[in-house]
N, C-alpha and C positions, 0 to 999 in steps of 0.2 A: 558507324557500324562496328560492333564488336563481334567476336567469334560466337558468343552465345545468342546473338541476334539471328543467326542463321537458322537454328532450330526453332527459335521463337516464331520467326516468320512462317516456317512450315506449319507449326501448330495453329497459327492464326490464319493460315491459307492466304498469306500475303506474298505475292510474287517477288522474287529476288532479281534485280537487274545487275548484270556484269558486262563490262567492256574491256577489251584489251587496250593497252597503252604502252608506248615505248620511249617517250621522250618528255622532257620538262615542259615545253609549251603546251603540249596536249594534256598533260597532267594538270596544269594550271586551269585549263578549261573544264576538265572533269571535276576539279575541286569546287567549282561554282555550280555544278550540275546536281541533279537529284539521284544520280546513279549510286547504287548501294556499295558495289565493290569493284575493284580493278585488278586485272590480270596482266602481268608482264609475261606474255606467252613466248614460248620458244618459236612461235610463228614470226617473231622479229627477224629470224634468219632469212625468211622469205620476203616479207613485205617491206622490210627496211634495208636489208643487206643484199637482196636480189638472188639468194640461193633458190634452188628448186625443191628443197625439202627442209623440214625442221631439224633433221639430224645434223645439220651443219652448225647449229647453235652450240656454243661453248660456255663454260663457266665464266670465263672472262667477259664474254658478250652479255650474259644474263646479269652478272653483277653490275656491269656498267649501266645497262638500261634500267635495272631495278633502282639503283641509286638516283638516277636522273628523275624517274617517275616519283619516287618517294619525296624528293625535294619539292615537287609541285603539289602534292596532295596534302589535305588537312584533316579530313574526317573519314574518307572512304577506307575500307578494309583492303589491304594490298596483298595479293598472292603472286608468287613468282614460280615459274616452271623450273623444275630440275631438268637440265638438258640431257640429251641422249647419252645413256650408259653411266651417267654421273652418280646414280644411286645403285648401280650394280658393281660396286667395288667393295673394298673392306668396310666394315662398320665405321672404323675410325676415319677413313677417307670420305665416306658418305656424310658423317657428322661435320667434317671440315667443310665440305661443299655447301651443306645446308647453312652452316654458321655464316658463311660468306654472304649468302642471300639475305639472311635475317639482319646481319650487321649493315647491309646496304639499305635496309629499310623495309623489307618485306615483313608482314605479320604472319604469313603462312607460306607453305610451299605446295605445289601440285606435282603429283607423281602419276605417270601413265602405267597402266597394266594392273593385273590382279592375280598373278600367279603366286605360288607359295612363297617364293623368295621375296617378291615385292611386298606381300602382306606382312611377312616377318620384318622387313625393313621398316615399314610404316609403323608397326607395333613398337619397335625399338625407338623410333623417332618420337612418337607420341609419348612414350614412357619418359623420354628425355625432356618433355615439355614443349615439343614442336608441333604446332597445328599442321595437319596434312589434309589436303583435298585430293580425292581420287579421280580417276579418269578412265572410263571404259567405252566400248563401242569401237568406233574408228579412232585408233590411237596413232597419230601421224608418225611417231617415232618408230613404229613397227610397219611402216608403209610397204617395205620390200617383202616382208613376210605375209602381209595381207593381200598383196598383189595389186595394189593401187588404192585410190580414194573411192572406195565402194561402200555401200550401205551394209552394216553388220546386223546380224540377228534376224534375217528374213526367214530362215528355216526354224522349225520348232526346236530342234536340238540346240541351235545357236542361241535362240532366245532364252532357253532354259539356262544355258551356260552363262549368259550375261547376267541373269538374275542371281545365279550362284556367285558370280564375281562381285556383284554389288553387295550382296550379303556378307561376303568375306571381307570386303573393304570396310564395311560398317563395323564388323567384329574386330577388325584390326585397329580401329580407333579414328577413322576419317571423320571429319566434322561435316563434310559435304562431298558431293560427287558430280563430276561432269559426265554427261551421257552424250556422245557425239555420233551423229548419222546412224540412227537406228529407227525402225518403224515406230510410229507414234504409239501404237497399242503396246508395244514392248516397253517403251519408256514409261508409259502410264502404269503398267503392271509393276515395274521396278520401283517407281516413285511411291506407289501405295504400299509396297512391301517394306519400305525402309522408314526408320524414324529420323534419319538425317535427310536434309534437303538434296534434291537433284537439280542440277542446272543443265539445261539442254542446249544443244546447237544442232539443228537438223534432226530434232527428236520430238517434234510436235509441241502442242500447247499445254499438255497435262503435267509437264515437269514443274518443279517448284520455282524455277527461274529460267532465265535465258542469258546467253552470252553471244556476242558477235565481235568480230575483229573490227577495230577502229576504222581502218581504211575501207573495209567493205561497207560498213554501216553508213559512212559519210559519202560513199560513191567516189572515193579518191582513186580507186582502181576499177577498171571496167573490163579487163581482159579475162579475168577468172570470176565467173558468177554462177556458182552452183545453185541448185533449186532453193535451198534453205535460206539464202541470203536475201534480205530486204534492204534496199538502199533508201535511207531516210533523208538524203540530200543528194544533189548532183554536184558534189564537191569538185570533181575534176573539171567540169564545164565552167564553174564559177572561177576557179583559179586560172584556167587557161584564158578566160575572158580578161581577167585582171592583168595577167602577164602581157597579153597582146596589146591591151590599152596602154600599158606603160611603154612598150616598145614603140608604138605609134607616136606617142607624145614626145618621146626622146628624138625620134627621127624627124618630127616636124618642129622641133624646138619649142614645143608647148610646155615642156617640163625640163628644168625647173623654172618657175616664174619668180618674180621679185619677192613673192611671199615665202619662197623656199630658199632664198639666198641671203647672205650676210652683207 
């Protein structure tokens, strides 16, 4: 998948599939899958490092995980999140931050928000030859300002503002746009208004694609399960069963056998 394939898929009404990924072994599995693109999300701060929000992600963290994922992929398009406030610095510092992610193996970066400052930053990055994916709706880096993980755009004025933000991000040069936790009808309206593809999470089926977090999709974590998540496997149960089977065989001296010894 190349950057021009995003718009081509939208034109052909072919859905785009995206998953988050944070490590080399998982990336190796994704490399053998049919998934279109991979996101090294700043959600790594929560699902891998155990923090309670994405604002704890750092450039060092994102570069480390981006490099690990890039080493495992072969054909998928790789996007990496710019962490909290790392694009709200000087232009030179922003370029330096983005350069680190691209040199780690990312093909593009994702930036949250759509205010005038962010759109200007995106325009300058695109002018410098850096592909940028936008992100509107529930933007986790703004969670304190939003007042929690709540659906955005439920009121008419809010829905209109989201459409304006989406159009501003397209004008700034974004090649695609993530829409998170907004009513399905709002996401549909935005999707039809743009020439660039939209990738939804908690935004209904009418977006041009979907993204889920690796651990959510595989059922590896079961404590946090918002409405928009579908678990396509019971990964936690499978792994716990395997771990306990190993423990039992060790305790009963059934492992290792002569087949596993020198």
